[in-house]
C-alpha positions as CSV (number, residue, x, y, z in Angstrom):
1,M,-29.3,8.6,-11.5
2,R,-31.8,6.9,-13.7
3,P,-32.9,3.3,-13.1
4,L,-30.1,1.3,-14.6
5,L,-31.8,-0.8,-17.2
6,T,-34.9,-2.9,-17.7
7,F,-34.8,-6.2,-15.8
8,L,-34.4,-8.1,-19.1
9,F,-31.3,-6.2,-20.0
10,L,-30.0,-6.7,-16.5
11,A,-30.4,-10.4,-17.0
12,A,-28.1,-10.2,-20.0
13,I,-25.5,-8.2,-18.2
14,L,-25.5,-9.7,-14.7
15,G,-26.9,-13.1,-15.2
16,C,-24.9,-16.3,-15.2
17,G,-25.5,-19.9,-16.2
18,Q,-25.8,-22.9,-13.9
19,K,-22.8,-24.6,-15.4
20,R,-19.2,-23.7,-16.0
21,S,-18.7,-21.4,-18.9
22,A,-16.4,-22.2,-21.9
23,I,-14.8,-18.8,-21.3
24,D,-12.8,-17.5,-18.4
25,P,-14.7,-14.4,-17.3
26,T,-11.6,-12.7,-15.7
27,D,-11.4,-9.0,-16.6
28,K,-8.5,-6.9,-15.4
29,T,-9.0,-3.7,-17.5
30,G,-11.2,-0.7,-17.6
31,S,-13.3,0.8,-14.9
32,S,-16.4,-0.3,-13.0
33,V,-18.9,1.2,-10.6
34,N,-20.7,-0.1,-7.6
35,D,-23.7,-2.1,-8.7
36,P,-26.8,-0.1,-8.1
37,A,-29.0,-2.8,-9.6
38,S,-28.1,-5.7,-7.3
39,S,-31.4,-5.5,-5.4
40,L,-33.6,-5.3,-8.5
41,P,-35.6,-8.3,-9.7
42,V,-34.2,-10.3,-12.6
43,A,-36.1,-12.6,-15.0
44,N,-36.1,-16.3,-14.3
45,R,-32.4,-17.0,-14.2
46,K,-32.8,-20.6,-15.2
47,T,-34.4,-19.9,-18.6
48,A,-33.6,-16.2,-19.4
49,L,-31.1,-15.3,-22.0
50,A,-28.0,-14.2,-20.1
51,L,-24.2,-14.2,-20.5
52,N,-22.7,-17.6,-19.4
53,G,-26.2,-19.1,-19.8
54,Y,-26.3,-22.7,-21.0
55,R,-28.1,-23.2,-24.3
56,D,-30.0,-26.4,-23.2
57,V,-31.8,-24.6,-20.4
58,I,-32.3,-21.2,-22.0
59,D,-35.8,-20.5,-23.5
60,L,-35.1,-19.7,-27.1
61,T,-38.8,-19.6,-28.1
62,G,-39.2,-17.3,-31.1
63,Y,-35.5,-17.2,-31.9
64,K,-34.2,-18.1,-35.4
65,D,-31.3,-20.4,-35.7
66,R,-28.8,-18.5,-37.9
67,G,-26.4,-21.5,-38.2
68,S,-23.2,-22.9,-36.6
69,F,-19.6,-22.3,-37.6
70,H,-16.1,-23.5,-36.7
71,F,-17.0,-27.2,-36.4
72,R,-20.4,-26.3,-34.9
73,R,-18.8,-24.7,-31.8
74,L,-20.0,-21.1,-32.6
75,H,-23.7,-20.7,-33.0
76,F,-26.0,-17.7,-33.5
77,Y,-29.7,-17.2,-32.6
78,T,-31.7,-14.1,-33.5
79,K,-35.1,-12.8,-32.4
80,K,-36.8,-9.8,-34.0
81,S,-39.0,-7.5,-31.9
82,P,-38.3,-9.3,-28.6
83,G,-40.5,-7.0,-26.6
84,M,-37.8,-5.5,-24.4
85,M,-36.4,-2.0,-23.9
86,V,-33.0,-0.6,-23.1
87,G,-33.8,2.7,-21.3
88,P,-36.2,4.7,-23.5
89,A,-35.6,2.6,-26.7
90,N,-37.3,-0.5,-27.9
91,V,-35.0,-3.3,-29.0
92,D,-35.6,-4.1,-32.6
93,E,-33.6,-7.3,-32.7
94,I,-31.5,-9.4,-30.3
95,T,-28.8,-11.9,-31.3
96,A,-27.2,-14.4,-29.0
97,Y,-23.7,-15.8,-29.6
98,F,-22.9,-19.2,-28.3
99,I,-19.6,-21.0,-28.0
100,D,-19.7,-24.6,-26.9
101,R,-23.3,-24.1,-25.9
102,Y,-22.7,-21.1,-23.6
103,V,-23.8,-17.5,-24.2
104,V,-20.6,-15.4,-24.7
105,K,-22.1,-12.4,-26.4
106,I,-25.4,-10.6,-26.9
107,R,-26.2,-8.0,-29.5
108,Y,-29.0,-5.5,-29.4
109,K,-30.2,-3.6,-32.6
110,L,-31.7,-0.3,-31.8
111,S,-33.3,2.5,-33.9
112,E,-33.0,5.1,-31.2
113,D,-29.9,6.7,-29.7
114,I,-29.4,5.7,-26.1
115,A,-25.8,7.0,-25.6
116,A,-26.7,9.6,-23.0
117,Y,-28.9,7.1,-21.1
118,L,-26.1,4.5,-21.0
119,V,-23.4,6.9,-19.9
120,D,-25.7,8.3,-17.2
121,S,-26.7,4.8,-16.0
122,L,-23.4,3.0,-16.0
123,T,-21.0,5.5,-14.3
124,T,-21.1,8.3,-11.8
125,D,-17.4,9.3,-12.3
126,T,-17.3,12.8,-13.8
127,K,-14.0,12.2,-15.6
128,R,-15.2,8.9,-17.0
129,V,-18.5,10.5,-18.2
130,Q,-16.5,13.2,-20.0
131,E,-14.3,10.6,-21.7
132,L,-17.2,8.5,-22.8
133,N,-19.0,11.6,-24.2
134,R,-15.8,12.6,-26.1
135,D,-15.5,9.1,-27.6
136,W,-19.1,9.2,-28.7
137,S,-18.7,12.6,-30.3
138,K,-15.5,11.8,-32.2
139,Q,-15.7,8.0,-32.9
140,R,-19.5,7.3,-32.6
141,Q,-18.5,4.5,-30.2
142,I,-18.2,4.1,-26.5
143,K,-16.8,1.1,-24.7
144,W,-16.3,0.2,-21.1
145,N,-16.1,-2.7,-18.6
146,Y,-18.9,-3.3,-16.2
147,F,-18.6,-6.1,-13.7
148,S,-16.5,-8.3,-15.9
149,K,-18.7,-7.6,-18.9
150,I,-17.5,-5.7,-21.9
151,I,-20.1,-3.3,-23.2
152,T,-19.8,-1.6,-26.6
153,Y,-22.3,0.9,-28.1
154,Q,-21.8,2.4,-31.5
155,N,-23.5,4.3,-34.3
156,K,-21.7,2.6,-37.2
157,C,-21.6,-0.7,-38.9
158,P,-19.5,-3.1,-36.8
159,D,-16.3,-4.4,-38.6
160,D,-15.8,-7.4,-36.3
161,D,-19.2,-8.8,-35.9
162,L,-19.1,-12.5,-36.7
163,A,-22.9,-12.7,-36.9
164,L,-22.8,-10.2,-39.7
165,T,-19.9,-11.7,-41.7
166,L,-20.6,-15.4,-41.2
167,T,-24.3,-15.2,-41.9
168,N,-24.1,-12.6,-44.7
169,E,-26.3,-10.4,-42.6
170,I,-27.0,-6.8,-43.9
171,C,-25.9,-3.9,-41.6
172,D,-29.3,-2.3,-41.4
173,S,-29.4,-0.7,-38.0
174,P,-28.1,2.7,-36.9
175,Y,-27.3,1.8,-33.3
176,W,-25.7,-1.4,-32.0
177,L,-25.2,-2.4,-28.4
178,Y,-23.0,-5.4,-27.5
179,V,-22.5,-7.1,-24.1
180,E,-19.8,-9.8,-24.1
181,L,-17.5,-11.8,-21.8
182,P,-13.9,-10.6,-21.7
183,G,-12.6,-13.9,-23.2
184,Y,-14.9,-13.9,-26.2
185,K,-12.4,-12.6,-28.8
186,K,-9.6,-14.9,-27.6
187,K,-11.9,-17.9,-27.8
188,V,-13.0,-17.1,-31.3
189,K,-9.3,-16.9,-32.4
190,E,-8.7,-20.3,-30.9
191,L,-11.7,-21.7,-32.9
192,K,-10.3,-20.2,-36.1
193,T,-6.8,-21.6,-35.4
194,V,-8.1,-25.1,-34.8
195,E,-10.3,-25.0,-37.9
196,N,-7.4,-23.7,-40.1
197,A,-5.1,-26.4,-38.7
198,V,-7.5,-29.2,-39.5
199,H,-8.1,-27.8,-43.0
200,E,-4.4,-27.6,-43.7
201,Y,-3.9,-31.1,-42.4
202,L,-6.6,-32.5,-44.6
203,I,-5.2,-30.7,-47.7
204,D,-1.6,-31.7,-47.0
205,A,-2.3,-35.3,-45.8
206,P,-1.0,-37.9,-48.3
207,S,-3.8,-39.8,-49.9
208,T,-3.8,-43.5,-49.1
209,P,-3.1,-45.5,-52.3
210,V,-5.8,-47.9,-53.4
211,S,-4.5,-51.2,-54.4
212,S,-6.0,-52.7,-57.5
213,P,-7.7,-56.1,-57.2
214,D,-5.8,-59.2,-58.2
């Protein structure tokens, strides 16, 4: 089996922050494999961009602040040409998704197809390999759980990417790789619910009458 991924990509998948995450990383679904990368070196865990990492200690040099949303609890940072590779392909752009200052999702834009590399690297189960290859052939998307991380790779514009919709970003890449914590989507729904409730309250709240001066 090929080497799993570059050490920078491993930091994104396997790394964890020094403080408690805003998301419960429990994951009960999907399949996983024994970790063949546990003995490989990882970039400085205190400052490297990694899931569960805390924004105040992560080195975001070169990243562009794309803005904050849902009462500043959801935040995006993007870096073009980060100088890393996933298998044989260069990463054209990386985007970090923060909720309450913790990294909950990382997106990689790629111009080269790495489906075969990922399938070969992330599972040794023959049946699972066949399923993933079939999904890729029919849906142009493959998705699986890997050590309590949800990994999605697709050759189509994402329809649920908040970084695209909230920042009016153009879907300009043929290949998209996502690594996220299992509780990410649930947490986003909670943020939206709270924001909508506050807006409804502000709209429906009776205005305080202003008494005229005597």
